[in-house]
C-alpha positions in Angstrom: -14.2 -22.9 7.7 -11.0 -20.7 7.7 -9.7 -22.5 10.7 -10.1 -25.8 9.1 -8.2 -24.8 6.1 -5.1 -23.8 8.2 -5.0 -26.2 11.1 -3.3 -29.5 10.9 -2.4 -29.2 7.2 0.2 -31.5 5.7 2.7 -30.5 3.0 5.2 -32.1 0.8 8.0 -30.6 -1.3 9.2 -31.5 -4.7 13.0 -31.3 -5.1 14.5 -32.2 -8.4 11.4 -34.3 -9.2 11.5 -36.2 -6.0 8.7 -35.7 -3.3 9.8 -35.3 0.3 7.9 -37.0 3.1 4.9 -35.2 4.5 5.4 -32.7 7.3 2.8 -30.7 9.3 2.4 -27.0 8.5 1.6 -25.1 11.7 1.3 -21.6 10.4 -0.5 -19.7 7.8 -1.6 -20.5 4.3 0.2 -22.0 1.4 1.7 -19.3 -0.8 -0.8 -18.5 -3.6 -3.8 -19.9 -1.7 -6.9 -18.3 -2.9 -8.0 -17.7 0.7 -5.1 -15.6 1.6 -6.1 -12.3 -0.1 -9.6 -12.6 1.2 -8.4 -13.0 4.8 -5.9 -10.2 4.4 -8.7 -7.9 3.0 -10.9 -8.7 5.9 -8.2 -8.0 8.4 -7.1 -4.8 6.6 -10.7 -3.6 6.3 -10.8 -3.3 10.2 -7.8 -1.0 10.1 -9.2 1.1 7.4 -12.5 1.5 9.3 -10.6 2.6 12.4 -8.5 5.1 10.4 -11.7 6.6 8.8 -12.6 7.5 12.4 -9.7 9.8 12.6 -10.9 13.4 11.7 -9.6 14.7 8.4 -9.9 17.9 6.5 -9.3 16.5 3.0 -12.2 16.5 0.7 -12.4 14.6 -2.5 -15.8 15.5 -4.1 -18.3 15.4 -1.3 -16.4 12.8 0.8 -13.8 13.5 3.4 -11.1 11.0 3.0 -7.7 10.3 4.7 -7.0 6.9 3.3 -7.5 5.0 0.0 -6.9 1.4 -0.1 -7.1 -1.5 -2.6 -5.8 -4.8 -1.3 -2.3 -4.0 0.1 -1.9 -0.6 -1.8 -2.8 2.2 0.7 -2.6 5.9 0.0 -2.7 8.2 3.1 -4.0 11.6 2.4 -3.3 14.7 4.5 -3.1 18.5 4.1 0.3 18.9 5.6 3.3 16.9 6.8 2.2 17.1 10.6 -1.2 15.6 9.7 0.4 12.9 7.6 2.7 11.9 10.5 -0.2 11.7 12.8 -2.2 9.6 10.3 0.7 7.3 9.7 1.3 6.7 13.3 -2.4 5.9 13.9 -2.7 3.4 11.0 0.8 1.8 11.9 -0.4 1.4 15.5 -3.7 -0.2 14.5 -2.1 -2.5 12.1 0.7 -3.6 14.3 -1.2 -4.0 17.6 -4.4 -5.3 16.4 -3.4 -7.3 13.4 0.3 -8.1 13.7 1.1 -6.2 10.3 4.2 -4.3 9.8 5.0 -1.5 7.3 7.5 -2.6 4.6 9.8 0.5 4.7 11.6 -0.7 1.5 8.4 -0.7 -0.5 6.9 2.4 1.0 7.4 5.7 -0.7 5.8 9.1 -0.4 5.3 12.2 -2.4 3.9 15.6 -1.8 1.1 16.5 -4.2 0.8 20.2 -4.8 -2.8 21.5 -5.0 -2.0 25.1 -4.6 0.9 26.8 -6.1 1.7 28.7 -2.9 4.5 26.4 -1.6 7.8 27.3 0.1 11.0 26.0 -1.3 11.7 24.2 2.0 8.8 21.9 1.4 9.8 21.1 -2.1 13.4 20.1 -1.1 12.2 17.6 1.5 14.1 14.4 0.8 13.2 11.7 3.2 10.3 11.5 5.6 11.0 10.1 9.1 8.1 8.9 11.3 8.7 6.9 14.5 11.5 4.4 13.4 10.7 4.5 9.7 12.3 6.6 7.0 10.6 6.9 3.6 12.1 8.0 0.4 10.5 10.8 -1.5 9.7 10.1 -5.1 8.6 12.6 -7.8 6.1 10.2 -9.3 4.9 6.6 -8.6 2.4 4.2 -10.0 -0.8 3.6 -7.9 -3.4 1.2 -9.2 -2.1 1.6 -12.8 -2.0 5.4 -12.8 1.3 7.3 -12.4 0.9 10.0 -9.8 3.2 12.9 -9.4 3.7 15.9 -7.0 2.4 18.6 -9.5 -0.7 16.5 -10.6 0.7 16.5 -14.1 -1.0 13.7 -16.0 1.4 14.0 -18.9 3.8 11.3 -17.6 0.8 8.8 -17.1 -0.4 9.6 -20.7 2.9 9.1 -22.3 3.5 5.8 -20.4 0.0 4.6 -21.7 0.8 5.7 -25.3 4.1 3.9 -25.1 2.5 0.6 -23.8 -0.3 0.8 -26.5 2.4 1.1 -29.1 4.3 -1.8 -27.8 1.1 -3.9 -27.8 0.2 -2.7 -31.4 3.7 -3.6 -32.8 3.4 -7.1 -31.3 0.3 -7.8 -33.5 
């Protein structure tokens, strides 16, 4: 069925109200096609399953996790920078070699979340993280699935943002 949706499809383009002649589309799905996220998730699921095979020592509750994923938002979890590099290389290799997916360096950020307060000043001052040919910017906090995460696990920023958004909504009524 998927093959039928993408093979020998014909398109037309509207430019200033005038339709172009039909042309054959030989690659991919139309932008916004409802099948697109389903196919992406199926392909990404295979990468995630392979990554879960990589041994990890990070526990969340009773589960040992090294990756959290929701559609194209992926969070890699590791106890230290060395393990993070290994995990990144593993998922990047799987995604690139098996699926033809590439990491968008401009959209990829990282942070170091402090679980224990015993940290050296060297680790806190780390600016960029370089793995293979990629260089990632370090951020103090970032939104992930609607929650603002930060390196010291302080939920105050997220709470303030939610209150601000609630006030905006209330004032619009």
